[in-house]
Every structure is written in C-alpha cells, then in structure tokens.
VEXVEXTI-773308 format. One record per residue (C-alpha): residue number from 0; z, x, y. Coordinates in nm, 3 decimals. Example, Ala and Ser with C-alpha at 12.3 -4.5 7.8 and 13.67 -1.06 7.14 Angstrom:
2
(rec 0; (0.780; 1.230; -0.450)),
(rec 1; (0.714; 1.367; -0.106)),
END
This chain:
214
(rec 0; (0.000; 0.000; 0.000)),
(rec 1; (-0.073; 0.127; 0.350)),
(rec 2; (0.228; 0.276; 0.524)),
(rec 3; (0.418; 0.362; 0.205)),
(rec 4; (0.496; 0.705; 0.062)),
(rec 5; (0.551; 0.776; -0.307)),
(rec 6; (0.869; 0.984; -0.335)),
(rec 7; (0.862; 1.005; -0.716)),
(rec 8; (0.863; 1.352; -0.873)),
(rec 9; (0.516; 1.503; -0.885)),
(rec 10; (0.447; 1.702; -1.203)),
(rec 11; (0.184; 1.953; -1.311)),
(rec 12; (0.098; 2.036; -0.953)),
(rec 13; (-0.044; 2.373; -0.848)),
(rec 14; (0.091; 2.533; -0.531)),
(rec 15; (-0.104; 2.826; -0.391)),
(rec 16; (-0.040; 3.065; -0.106)),
(rec 17; (0.311; 2.951; -0.017)),
(rec 18; (0.557; 3.172; 0.173)),
(rec 19; (0.935; 3.153; 0.141)),
(rec 20; (1.145; 3.153; 0.457)),
(rec 21; (1.335; 3.478; 0.513)),
(rec 22; (1.651; 3.578; 0.698)),
(rec 23; (1.771; 3.930; 0.783)),
(rec 24; (2.149; 3.972; 0.798)),
(rec 25; (2.117; 4.330; 0.921)),
(rec 26; (2.400; 4.571; 0.843)),
(rec 27; (2.690; 4.391; 0.672)),
(rec 28; (3.051; 4.504; 0.660)),
(rec 29; (3.346; 4.395; 0.446)),
(rec 30; (3.241; 4.036; 0.387)),
(rec 31; (2.952; 3.797; 0.433)),
(rec 32; (2.890; 3.438; 0.328)),
(rec 33; (2.541; 3.380; 0.190)),
(rec 34; (2.361; 3.061; 0.286)),
(rec 35; (2.019; 2.916; 0.218)),
(rec 36; (2.008; 2.726; 0.546)),
(rec 37; (1.768; 2.973; 0.704)),
(rec 38; (1.571; 3.105; 0.410)),
(rec 39; (1.554; 3.174; 0.038)),
(rec 40; (1.475; 3.545; 0.076)),
(rec 41; (1.771; 3.725; 0.233)),
(rec 42; (1.780; 4.086; 0.351)),
(rec 43; (2.098; 4.289; 0.407)),
(rec 44; (2.199; 4.654; 0.440)),
(rec 45; (2.532; 4.794; 0.325)),
(rec 46; (2.774; 4.996; 0.536)),
(rec 47; (2.870; 5.350; 0.438)),
(rec 48; (3.189; 5.384; 0.229)),
(rec 49; (3.255; 5.010; 0.251)),
(rec 50; (3.299; 4.742; -0.017)),
(rec 51; (3.110; 4.430; 0.091)),
(rec 52; (3.215; 4.102; -0.072)),
(rec 53; (2.927; 3.853; -0.082)),
(rec 54; (3.052; 3.495; -0.099)),
(rec 55; (2.794; 3.280; -0.275)),
(rec 56; (2.679; 2.938; -0.148)),
(rec 57; (2.799; 2.624; -0.328)),
(rec 58; (2.656; 2.612; -0.681)),
(rec 59; (2.399; 2.330; -0.671)),
(rec 60; (2.191; 2.261; -0.982)),
(rec 61; (1.843; 2.411; -0.952)),
(rec 62; (1.908; 2.609; -0.634)),
(rec 63; (1.778; 2.965; -0.629)),
(rec 64; (1.732; 3.252; -0.384)),
(rec 65; (1.662; 3.626; -0.365)),
(rec 66; (1.874; 3.896; -0.200)),
(rec 67; (1.709; 4.227; -0.107)),
(rec 68; (1.993; 4.474; -0.062)),
(rec 69; (1.943; 4.815; 0.102)),
(rec 70; (2.189; 5.102; 0.066)),
(rec 71; (2.344; 5.265; 0.374)),
(rec 72; (2.162; 5.550; 0.546)),
(rec 73; (2.405; 5.809; 0.411)),
(rec 74; (2.438; 6.021; 0.099)),
(rec 75; (2.547; 5.901; -0.243)),
(rec 76; (2.902; 6.032; -0.191)),
(rec 77; (2.963; 5.777; 0.086)),
(rec 78; (2.746; 5.492; -0.039)),
(rec 79; (2.843; 5.131; 0.022)),
(rec 80; (2.925; 4.901; -0.268)),
(rec 81; (2.892; 4.527; -0.324)),
(rec 82; (3.068; 4.252; -0.520)),
(rec 83; (2.976; 3.884; -0.556)),
(rec 84; (3.184; 3.571; -0.606)),
(rec 85; (3.104; 3.322; -0.884)),
(rec 86; (2.812; 3.515; -1.034)),
(rec 87; (2.749; 3.573; -1.402)),
(rec 88; (2.537; 3.877; -1.480)),
(rec 89; (2.339; 3.966; -1.794)),
(rec 90; (2.532; 4.092; -2.098)),
(rec 91; (2.838; 3.892; -1.996)),
(rec 92; (3.079; 4.001; -1.865)),
(rec 93; (2.827; 4.251; -1.731)),
(rec 94; (2.849; 4.364; -1.373)),
(rec 95; (2.594; 4.464; -1.114)),
(rec 96; (2.630; 4.822; -0.989)),
(rec 97; (2.456; 4.881; -0.659)),
(rec 98; (2.216; 5.175; -0.630)),
(rec 99; (2.381; 5.461; -0.443)),
(rec 100; (2.086; 5.668; -0.325)),
(rec 101; (2.039; 5.677; 0.050)),
(rec 102; (1.830; 5.378; 0.166)),
(rec 103; (1.754; 5.274; -0.193)),
(rec 104; (1.677; 4.904; -0.232)),
(rec 105; (1.787; 4.656; -0.501)),
(rec 106; (1.632; 4.313; -0.557)),
(rec 107; (1.870; 4.045; -0.686)),
(rec 108; (1.762; 3.696; -0.791)),
(rec 109; (2.007; 3.408; -0.833)),
(rec 110; (1.979; 3.060; -0.987)),
(rec 111; (2.249; 2.794; -1.022)),
(rec 112; (2.329; 2.552; -1.306)),
(rec 113; (2.551; 2.348; -1.076)),
(rec 114; (2.867; 2.530; -1.185)),
(rec 115; (2.792; 2.902; -1.167)),
(rec 116; (2.534; 3.131; -1.016)),
(rec 117; (2.342; 3.355; -1.259)),
(rec 118; (2.213; 3.687; -1.132)),
(rec 119; (1.943; 3.927; -1.247)),
(rec 120; (1.848; 4.247; -1.071)),
(rec 121; (1.600; 4.533; -1.040)),
(rec 122; (1.733; 4.851; -0.882)),
(rec 123; (1.637; 5.176; -0.709)),
(rec 124; (1.328; 5.070; -0.516)),
(rec 125; (1.206; 5.247; -0.201)),
(rec 126; (1.364; 5.588; -0.199)),
(rec 127; (1.378; 5.611; 0.179)),
(rec 128; (1.544; 5.951; 0.172)),
(rec 129; (1.255; 6.156; 0.034)),
(rec 130; (1.095; 6.210; 0.373)),
(rec 131; (1.239; 6.532; 0.517)),
(rec 132; (1.211; 6.907; 0.453)),
(rec 133; (1.374; 7.242; 0.518)),
(rec 134; (1.260; 7.598; 0.588)),
(rec 135; (1.493; 7.883; 0.501)),
(rec 136; (1.549; 8.256; 0.465)),
(rec 137; (1.274; 8.516; 0.513)),
(rec 138; (1.239; 8.843; 0.701)),
(rec 139; (1.166; 8.799; 1.074)),
(rec 140; (1.329; 9.138; 1.148)),
(rec 141; (1.522; 9.236; 0.842)),
(rec 142; (1.621; 8.975; 0.588)),
(rec 143; (1.753; 8.642; 0.717)),
(rec 144; (1.939; 8.338; 0.586)),
(rec 145; (1.871; 8.101; 0.877)),
(rec 146; (1.739; 7.752; 0.800)),
(rec 147; (1.546; 7.490; 0.997)),
(rec 148; (1.545; 7.122; 0.907)),
(rec 149; (1.225; 6.920; 0.941)),
(rec 150; (1.241; 6.550; 1.034)),
(rec 151; (1.029; 6.274; 0.883)),
(rec 152; (0.800; 6.299; 1.186)),
(rec 153; (0.742; 6.673; 1.138)),
(rec 154; (0.976; 6.796; 1.411)),
(rec 155; (1.132; 7.133; 1.326)),
(rec 156; (1.495; 7.165; 1.435)),
(rec 157; (1.657; 7.470; 1.590)),
(rec 158; (1.804; 7.749; 1.378)),
(rec 159; (2.105; 7.670; 1.162)),
(rec 160; (2.345; 7.958; 1.100)),
(rec 161; (2.276; 8.094; 0.757)),
(rec 162; (2.469; 8.027; 0.439)),
(rec 163; (2.423; 8.247; 0.135)),
(rec 164; (2.292; 8.598; 0.101)),
(rec 165; (2.008; 8.688; 0.339)),
(rec 166; (1.692; 8.770; 0.145)),
(rec 167; (1.318; 8.717; 0.137)),
(rec 168; (1.042; 8.605; -0.102)),
(rec 169; (1.250; 8.318; -0.241)),
(rec 170; (1.135; 8.024; -0.447)),
(rec 171; (1.232; 7.666; -0.357)),
(rec 172; (1.204; 7.324; -0.519)),
(rec 173; (1.321; 6.967; -0.482)),
(rec 174; (1.521; 6.786; -0.750)),
(rec 175; (1.697; 6.456; -0.812)),
(rec 176; (1.487; 6.264; -0.554)),
(rec 177; (1.688; 6.369; -0.248)),
(rec 178; (1.804; 6.729; -0.291)),
(rec 179; (1.660; 7.082; -0.304)),
(rec 180; (1.736; 7.435; -0.418)),
(rec 181; (1.653; 7.787; -0.299)),
(rec 182; (1.642; 8.050; -0.570)),
(rec 183; (1.609; 8.420; -0.638)),
(rec 184; (1.447; 8.653; -0.381)),
(rec 185; (1.447; 9.018; -0.282)),
(rec 186; (1.659; 9.242; -0.063)),
(rec 187; (1.447; 9.542; 0.010)),
(rec 188; (1.271; 9.606; -0.317)),
(rec 189; (1.555; 9.477; -0.534)),
(rec 190; (1.523; 9.131; -0.698)),
(rec 191; (1.828; 8.905; -0.704)),
(rec 192; (1.926; 8.621; -0.939)),
(rec 193; (2.105; 8.369; -0.719)),
(rec 194; (2.052; 8.012; -0.605)),
(rec 195; (2.162; 7.790; -0.317)),
(rec 196; (2.173; 7.413; -0.349)),
(rec 197; (2.069; 7.193; -0.057)),
(rec 198; (2.234; 6.852; -0.013)),
(rec 199; (2.053; 6.533; 0.088)),
(rec 200; (2.162; 6.596; 0.447)),
(rec 201; (2.017; 6.949; 0.453)),
(rec 202; (2.342; 7.143; 0.407)),
(rec 203; (2.287; 7.471; 0.219)),
(rec 204; (2.563; 7.572; -0.022)),
(rec 205; (2.700; 7.916; -0.093)),
(rec 206; (2.549; 8.151; -0.350)),
(rec 207; (2.555; 8.074; -0.721)),
(rec 208; (2.509; 8.403; -0.904)),
(rec 209; (2.334; 8.444; -1.235)),
(rec 210; (2.394; 8.745; -1.460)),
(rec 211; (2.144; 9.028; -1.420)),
(rec 212; (1.844; 9.046; -1.193)),
(rec 213; (1.531; 8.830; -1.194)),
END
C-alpha cells in the first residue's frame, strides 16, 4: 500500500561497499568506557607504563565492534598494558596480552551473546619503530666511538659521546625488529672481538668481550 514501509527482517540480501563509522579515542590513561554510540570501529593508543582498564558497553545480543589498539610510543620496558571487563577470550580462561613493541598495533573484535562479550584478536601489526638509524665509530682522526642518530625523516643528529671502545672497520646489524648491534673492528692493525648493543631508543651499551680476536 502506498505510504507504508515493511519493517520485517530482510534475508539473503547483499550489501556492497559499506563503511563502518569510526571513533578515535586518542591516548587513553587508566580507564575508559567503550561505547558504540559514535562508531563500531574504535581507535585508541595506550599510555607508557600505565594499565588501562577498558569498561565494555552493555552486553546486547548480536552487538559487535572492533577496537584497534596502538602501543605507546616508548620501548618495550615501559609499554602500556590493557585489561577488559566482562570479556571471554579464546581458550577460556585465556587472556589477551597486549603487544609491547613500540607503536605496535593489535586488532580486537568483540561480539555479544546478551550476557558476555567474546573477544578475538590479532597482534603485532604495524611496527612503527623500525624507521630510524644510527651511525657510529670510525676514524675521523684516530679511532672514535662517537655515534649519530638518524631520524625517520633522514635528519642526522649531533654527536653523542661515545660508549664502548673506540675502533674502526666495525660491522653492524639490526635484530629483533627495533634494536641493533655494533660488532668487532680494528684498533690500528689489531682486530678485536667485542660487541655493543643498541637499544630501541638509540642508546649504545658498553663492550661485551668475546674470547680471542676476530
């Protein structure tokens, strides 16, 4: 009939090209209440060395949403952590452990049965930390142990007072996604077996000596 609208459930319909509404909570601190009022894809970033308690929305049958959670812009030693109220994880009573790498991103999906929320997750996306470099050591006028950090835009920083034995002709490599190591080298014509670890903030550690020469 003209002027009427059929509100009955439509089945076997195909929906193409839809976009879910999103909301960005920014950097969160000790507690935040999640809501679907503004979107079903929610972004948040943790705070360094802080436990954030996420309070879930009321458990309504059939409700679902996605949380994209980014780690703090600090090293793993001071990473933020997260807990959730009223969520059951896989392998009950399994728990979700947030990725700790700097700026790593976890994707968490939730669905409700009307009583509880059930969560599944994929972790360690977008290693935002692997975007810087370091120069170190050499022989500008005699052997040196100075270092220079390089930003993610290619800007070389001023000299950093050296750590470790000054030497030249070293090798260097990255490891573990966000760290590096200097190794070996020569003082005069003598080869040396020593290494220096580099943290994910560019701090060079003291010498680690290996027995014998190279």
